[in-house]
C-alpha atoms as one frame of an Amber mdcrd trajectory, in Angstrom:
protein
  38.620  20.391 -19.697  40.161  19.342 -16.831  38.307  22.039 -14.975  34.939
  20.871 -15.771  34.774  17.228 -14.051  35.114  18.392 -10.776  32.583  20.644
 -11.343  30.743  18.414 -12.146  31.566  16.363  -8.649  30.665  19.709  -6.375
  26.954  19.736  -8.554  26.478  16.112  -7.942  27.257  16.079  -4.365  25.214
  19.368  -4.043  22.428  17.661  -5.310  22.855  14.868  -2.874  23.050  16.927
  -0.282  19.900  18.402  -1.239  17.789  15.454  -2.149  19.591  14.116   1.352
  17.912  17.290   3.002  14.342  16.853   1.239  14.195  13.215   2.597  14.884
  13.979   6.102  12.410  17.089   5.639   9.397  14.658   4.622  10.685  12.068
   7.084  10.100  13.853  10.224   7.114  15.254   8.906   5.821  12.102   8.187
   6.862  11.296  11.843   4.683  14.312  13.234   1.791  13.282  11.199   2.199
   9.248  13.006   2.650  11.378  16.081  -0.290  13.573  15.698  -2.635  10.314
  14.392  -1.669   8.188  17.000  -2.621  10.924  19.884  -5.727  11.659  17.632
  -6.761   7.948  17.989  -5.926   7.105  21.220  -6.456  10.438  22.930  -9.528
   9.047  24.831  -8.404   5.385  25.207  -8.269   3.707  28.961  -4.987   1.448
  28.130  -5.594  -0.054  31.292  -9.328  -1.470  30.197  -8.089  -2.482  27.013
  -5.457  -4.520  27.783  -8.671  -5.993  30.054 -10.307  -6.677  26.548  -7.114
  -7.822  25.112  -6.627 -11.207  27.417 -10.194 -12.150  26.692  -9.682 -12.648
  23.126 -10.317 -16.385  21.785  -6.755 -17.492  20.413  -8.576 -19.557  18.206
 -10.061 -16.829  16.270  -6.968 -15.308  16.414  -5.151 -18.098  15.106  -7.354
 -18.240  12.016  -6.636 -14.530  11.776  -2.751 -15.899  11.199  -3.869 -18.059
   8.832  -5.655 -15.590   6.657  -2.592 -13.420   6.858  -0.467 -16.089   5.705
  -2.724 -17.078   2.920  -2.819 -13.146   2.122   1.249 -13.245   1.937   1.112
 -15.946  -0.598  -1.969 -14.606  -2.762   0.435 -11.124  -2.904   3.437 -13.015
  -4.573   1.169 -15.004  -6.799  -0.167 -11.520  -8.096   2.813 -10.002  -8.919
   4.653 -13.269 -10.743   1.078 -12.267 -13.098   2.002  -8.938 -13.094   5.242
  -8.707 -14.122   5.282 -12.155 -16.184   5.295 -10.589 -19.750   8.618  -8.584
 -19.496  10.210 -10.182 -16.063   9.010 -13.874 -16.058   9.853 -14.744 -12.197
   9.544 -18.684 -10.658   7.181 -19.141  -7.847   9.909 -18.937  -5.293  11.955
 -15.867  -7.067   8.336 -14.447  -7.270   7.331 -15.153  -3.113  11.212 -13.722
  -2.358  10.600 -10.245  -3.961   6.880 -10.081  -3.105   7.654 -10.747   0.751
  10.934  -8.714   0.780   9.003  -5.697  -1.111   5.566  -6.072   1.602   7.715
  -5.757   4.474  10.065  -2.744   3.362   6.786  -0.877   2.614   5.989  -1.139
   6.159   9.701  -0.743   7.669  10.833   2.309   5.420   8.772   5.849   5.731
   7.639   7.622   3.021   6.458   4.499   0.842  10.157   4.166  -0.188   9.635
   0.753  -0.044   7.555   0.424  -2.892  10.792   1.014  -5.082  11.996  -2.284
  -4.156  10.123  -4.934  -6.119  11.032  -3.216  -9.395  14.810  -2.721  -8.092
  14.406  -6.588  -6.927  13.058  -7.789 -10.470  15.651  -5.858 -12.731  18.299
  -7.483 -10.708  16.995 -10.453 -10.989  15.769 -10.516 -15.081  17.170  -7.360
 -15.988  14.091  -5.669 -17.084  13.380  -1.988 -16.731  12.533  -0.565 -13.661
  10.092   1.902 -15.000   7.953  -1.436 -16.356   8.292  -2.550 -12.517   6.900
   0.787 -11.172   4.223   0.396 -13.667   2.987  -2.614 -12.809   3.340  -1.395
  -8.956   1.049   1.276  -9.909  -1.587  -0.705 -11.801  -1.911  -3.706  -9.052
  -2.306  -0.016  -6.655  -4.703   1.152  -8.796  -6.932  -1.932  -9.088  -6.572
  -2.642  -4.947  -7.819   0.972  -4.590 -10.753   0.553  -7.290 -11.398  -2.512
  -5.220 -11.457  -1.905  -1.868 -13.743   1.529  -2.125 -16.086  -0.278  -3.964
 -15.836  -2.447  -1.056 -16.482  -0.116   1.115 -19.923   1.098  -0.448 -20.879
  -2.106  -0.912 -20.800  -3.453   2.455 -21.926  -0.298   4.802 -25.093  -0.433
   2.198 -25.437  -4.635   2.932 -25.126  -4.579   6.395 -27.398  -1.312   6.783
 -24.771   0.804   8.312 -24.418   3.158   5.401 -26.464   5.658   7.624 -24.013
   5.200  10.848 -20.581   6.375   8.620 -19.821   9.772   9.192 -19.910  12.156
   6.484 -16.310  13.128   6.347 -15.493   9.264   6.106 -18.240   8.503   3.001
 -17.040  12.032   1.521 -13.167  10.166   1.672 -14.151   7.245   0.330 -15.615
   9.120  -2.583 -12.661  11.362  -2.999 -10.544   8.085  -3.158 -12.821   6.351
  -5.396 -12.669   8.724  -7.825  -8.953   9.412  -7.684  -8.704   5.441  -8.335
 -11.195   5.792 -10.857  -9.515   8.657 -12.717  -6.395   6.793 -12.570  -7.469
   4.252 -14.380  -9.016   6.008 -16.737  -6.450   8.402 -17.820  -3.798   5.333
 -17.718  -6.814   3.479 -20.173  -6.622   6.818 -22.745  -3.184   6.338 -22.356
  -2.780   3.075 -23.696  -5.386   3.586 -26.285  -4.239   6.751 -27.454  -0.778
   6.833 -26.064   0.899  10.243 -28.074  -2.095  12.292 -27.954  -2.816  11.566
 -24.319   0.423  11.801 -23.123   0.821  15.027 -25.452  -2.279  16.620 -24.078
  -1.317  15.764 -20.208   1.923  17.518 -21.307   0.862  20.749 -22.194  -1.492
  21.078 -19.123   0.732  20.314 -16.891   3.364  22.513 -18.427   1.235  25.422
 -17.740   1.453  24.735 -13.953   5.492  23.531 -13.818   7.250  22.350 -16.455
   8.900  19.931 -13.660   6.067  18.633 -12.598   4.933  18.323 -16.532   7.928
  15.830 -17.283   7.585  13.863 -13.571   3.573  13.131 -13.830   3.804  12.770
 -18.011   6.697   9.586 -16.906   5.113   8.630 -14.699   2.351   8.080 -16.810
   4.364   6.010 -18.981   5.026   3.529 -16.065   1.535   3.576 -15.221   1.064
   2.456 -19.480   3.856   0.194 -18.945   1.854  -1.429 -16.034  -1.056  -2.446
 -17.854   1.100  -3.492 -20.800   1.931  -6.465 -18.529  -1.450  -7.884 -19.117
  -1.675  -8.547 -22.656  -4.307 -11.497 -22.167  -7.698 -11.574 -20.847  -6.410
 -14.584 -19.356  -4.114 -12.696 -17.197  -6.286  -9.914 -16.511  -8.376 -12.460
 -14.964  -5.902 -13.945 -13.025  -5.347 -10.807 -11.721  -8.758  -9.825 -10.931
  -9.110 -13.534  -9.547  -5.915 -13.365  -6.851  -7.095  -9.389  -6.040 -10.210
 -10.797  -4.783  -9.027 -13.641  -2.803  -6.467 -11.209  -1.306  -8.519  -9.215
   0.071 -11.459 -11.299   0.833  -8.852 -12.843   3.539  -7.866  -9.372   4.934
 -11.713  -8.877   5.424 -12.558 -12.567   6.674  -9.211 -12.221   8.990 -10.609
  -9.232  10.381 -14.083 -10.616  10.824 -12.295 -13.935  12.510 -11.319 -11.353
  15.165 -13.846  -9.087  15.503 -15.709 -12.314  16.633 -12.804 -13.442  18.712
 -13.437 -10.435  21.118 -17.145 -11.693  21.234 -18.857  -9.089  19.108 -22.073
 -10.352  17.004 -21.239  -8.191  13.965 -21.999  -9.181  10.743 -19.289 -10.663
   7.967 -19.127  -7.250   6.508 -18.271  -5.436   9.398 -14.711  -7.160   8.046
 -14.904  -5.563   4.845 -15.899  -1.905   5.927 -12.955  -1.951   8.556 -10.719
  -3.431   5.623 -11.595  -0.078   3.263 -11.554   2.220   5.779  -7.969   1.625
   6.970  -6.688   1.570   3.541  -8.375   4.701   3.303  -6.491   5.973   6.447
  -3.382   4.878   5.293  -3.169   6.857   2.018  -2.284   9.616   4.460   1.090
   9.944   4.448   2.512   8.822   7.736   5.337   7.267   9.701   7.277   3.770
   8.952   4.413   1.262   9.381   1.429   3.407   8.670   1.884   4.136  12.286
  -0.959   6.407  13.236  -3.617   6.103  10.460  -3.722   2.407  10.692  -4.706
   2.824  14.306  -6.518   5.712  13.192  -8.903   3.785  10.708  -9.662   0.725
  13.192 -11.052   3.249  15.671 -13.223   5.385  13.283 -14.382   1.906  11.255
 -14.987   0.101  14.946 -17.249   2.925  15.798 -19.996   2.886  12.757 -20.549
  -0.389  14.626 -20.584   1.114  18.242 -17.724  -0.240  19.372 -15.918   1.963
  22.431 -12.516   3.484  22.354 -11.208   1.054  24.733 -12.516  -2.046  22.695
 -11.551  -0.468  19.395  -7.367   0.115  20.601  -7.707  -3.514  22.123  -8.501
  -5.057  18.376  -5.786  -2.712  17.024  -3.258  -4.263  19.582  -4.388  -7.706
  18.322  -4.628  -7.057  14.961  -1.713  -4.557  14.077   1.245  -6.303  15.417
   0.264  -9.609  14.092   0.207  -7.987  10.590   3.718  -6.135  10.996   5.087
  -9.489  12.718   3.901 -11.745  10.191   5.085  -9.550   7.091   8.901  -8.817
   8.954   8.648 -13.128   9.520   8.460 -13.355   5.749  10.895 -10.805   4.076
  13.486 -10.497   6.892  15.098 -13.828   5.890  15.258 -13.214   2.723  17.988
  -9.910   3.385  20.385 -11.727   4.677  20.752 -13.511   1.126  23.074 -11.503
  -1.841  19.865 -11.428  -4.158  18.212  -9.151  -1.601  20.718  -7.345   0.467
  18.664  -3.841   2.053  21.476  -1.527   1.409  21.299  -2.134  -1.992  17.462
  -1.644  -2.235  18.477   1.404   0.049  20.706   3.000  -2.132  18.846   2.205
  -5.322  15.807   4.132  -4.700  16.652   7.495  -4.468  18.019   7.139  -8.149
  14.643   5.427  -9.155  13.178   7.051 -11.964
C-alpha cells in the first residue's frame, strides 16, 4: 500500500503532462489556422485604402451598432437565465455576470475553452451539476445554429442574392444546417427514448472506438440535460423569443454599419452576413475567432459586390467593437471573488 500512492501520483503527473502537451499542440494548430485565414482574407487588401474608407464611416450608424451590441449582452444573459432556471435558479444580476464572463472568455480563451466557464460559474453559484450546465450550452448552440443557418437561406432568397452565393459557401451552409438539425433530432430521440437511443449510439460508436463511444454518449446525456432545462411551453417560447431578439439585433447592427459606409444594401444583407460569419467561426481557430471572423466578413460582403478594401474597412470597424464590448462587460467581474479567472481556467481541463 505505501508503494501504490507514489505510483498513482506519477501516473497523475504523466496524465497532466500529456493533457498539457495536447492543449499546446491544439493551441499551436489553432493559431496557425488563424494566421492562414487572415492571410487568405487580406492577401488582396490595400490597408491604406481600407483605412481611408474607415475614416468615411458615419459615427451615428456606428453608435447605433454600439446600442445593438449592448442589447445583445442583455438578451444573451436573459436567455441563459431561462435555460438554467429549472436546475439552477439565478437572479438577473447573477445571470448577467455569468453570461458576460462566459461571452468574454469564449473570445479570449483558445479552442472555445470559454464555453466551460458558464457551467462552472453556475455550479459555483448554485451547486448545480456541471453536465446540466454543459447541456444547456449545447442546447443553446444547437438552437442558434438552426436559426442562423435558416436565416442564411431565407435572407439570400428574399434579397434575390441567392444566385450570387458561391457554391462552396452554399454547401457549407447546407452542411451546417444538417449538422445542427441532426444534433437536435438525436437529442429529441434521446429525450423521448433515452435508454434505447443512447444504447444504440454507444453500440454503433464502439465499433469505431470505445473511448469515442464513451465521450460522445456522455455528450448526448449532456444534450438531454440541456433540453430538460426547458420543461414548459412558456420556457421554450421565452428561449425562442430571446434568441430571435438576440439575432435580430445582430443583423440590424451589421446593417447599420453597412449604411454607415453608404452602401445601399437591403436589410436582409445584415442577416446574410451574420449567418456567414457564424458558419465561418465554426472552423476552430485562435482566440477571438481571429481570421475566420474576418474571412466571413469578406466572403459575405463579396456577394453584394463590395470590394476587398471596403470589406476590410468594415471589419476594422465591426470586429474591434464586438470584442471591446464583450470584454468591457465581462472583464470587471474577473476582479471579484465570484469569477476569478485562475479558478475558471483550472476548472476547464477537468470538466466533463
